[in-house]
C-alpha positions as CSV (number, residue, x, y, z in Angstrom):
1,X,11.0,-5.6,14.4
2,X,12.8,-7.9,11.3
3,X,12.7,-6.8,8.1
4,X,12.8,-9.7,5.2
5,X,14.6,-8.2,1.8
6,X,15.0,-9.9,-1.4
7,X,15.5,-8.5,-4.9
8,X,12.8,-9.1,-7.9
9,X,12.9,-8.4,-11.3
10,X,10.2,-6.2,-13.3
11,X,9.1,-8.6,-16.0
12,X,6.3,-6.0,-17.5
13,X,4.7,-3.1,-17.0
14,X,1.4,-2.6,-18.9
15,X,-1.5,-0.2,-18.7
16,X,-0.5,1.2,-14.8
17,X,0.5,-3.0,-14.0
18,X,3.7,-3.8,-13.0
19,X,4.5,-7.6,-13.4
20,X,7.1,-8.4,-10.8
21,X,9.4,-12.0,-10.7
22,X,10.7,-13.3,-7.8
23,X,12.2,-16.8,-8.5
24,X,9.7,-18.5,-10.9
25,X,6.7,-16.9,-9.1
26,X,5.3,-13.8,-10.5
27,X,3.0,-11.2,-9.0
28,X,1.5,-7.7,-9.9
29,X,1.3,-4.4,-8.3
30,X,0.1,-0.8,-9.8
31,X,3.4,0.6,-11.1
32,X,2.6,4.0,-8.9
33,X,4.3,2.1,-6.3
34,X,8.0,1.3,-8.8
35,X,10.7,4.1,-7.8
36,X,10.2,6.6,-11.1
37,X,13.2,5.2,-12.7
38,X,12.1,1.9,-12.7
39,X,11.8,0.3,-16.3
40,X,11.3,-3.4,-17.4
41,X,14.6,-5.0,-17.0
42,X,14.9,-3.5,-13.4
43,X,15.9,-5.1,-10.4
44,X,14.4,-3.7,-7.5
45,X,15.1,-4.9,-3.8
46,X,11.9,-5.5,-2.2
47,X,11.5,-4.6,2.1
48,X,8.6,-5.8,4.2
49,X,8.5,-5.0,7.5
50,X,5.4,-5.2,10.3
51,X,3.8,-1.9,10.4
52,X,1.3,-0.3,13.0
53,X,-2.1,0.1,11.9
54,X,-2.8,3.6,10.2
55,X,-4.9,6.0,12.1
56,X,-7.9,5.8,11.9
57,X,-9.3,9.3,10.3
58,X,-13.1,8.2,10.9
59,X,-12.6,7.3,14.8
60,X,-13.3,11.0,16.1
61,X,-16.1,10.9,14.0
62,X,-17.6,8.0,15.6
63,X,-16.4,9.0,19.2
64,X,-18.4,12.7,18.9
65,X,-21.4,11.1,17.3
66,X,-21.3,8.4,20.2
67,X,-23.4,11.1,22.7
68,X,-25.6,12.6,19.6
69,X,-28.9,12.0,19.8
70,X,-29.7,13.4,16.3
71,X,-32.2,15.4,14.9
72,X,-32.3,18.9,14.6
73,X,-29.7,21.1,16.1
74,X,-30.9,23.3,19.3
75,X,-29.1,26.5,19.6
C-alpha cells in the first residue's frame, strides 16, 4: 500500500470550515477534521492512502430480512 504525503497551509477557518492551500490550489474541509491545535497560519502534513471500504452496518439487517415474508409475527 502506497501513501502520498504533502504539506498544506491552513489559510482560514470560518464557520466550521477550514480553507487549506496546496500550492496555488485551495480546498475546504470541516474544521473538525483538523488537529485540535491547528490554527490559521499552521502547516499540516496531509497523508492519503487507499483504505478498505467501511463495514456495512446495515448488511446484517438486509441479510436477515431476505427470508422474512413480512406481516405479523407468529409466536
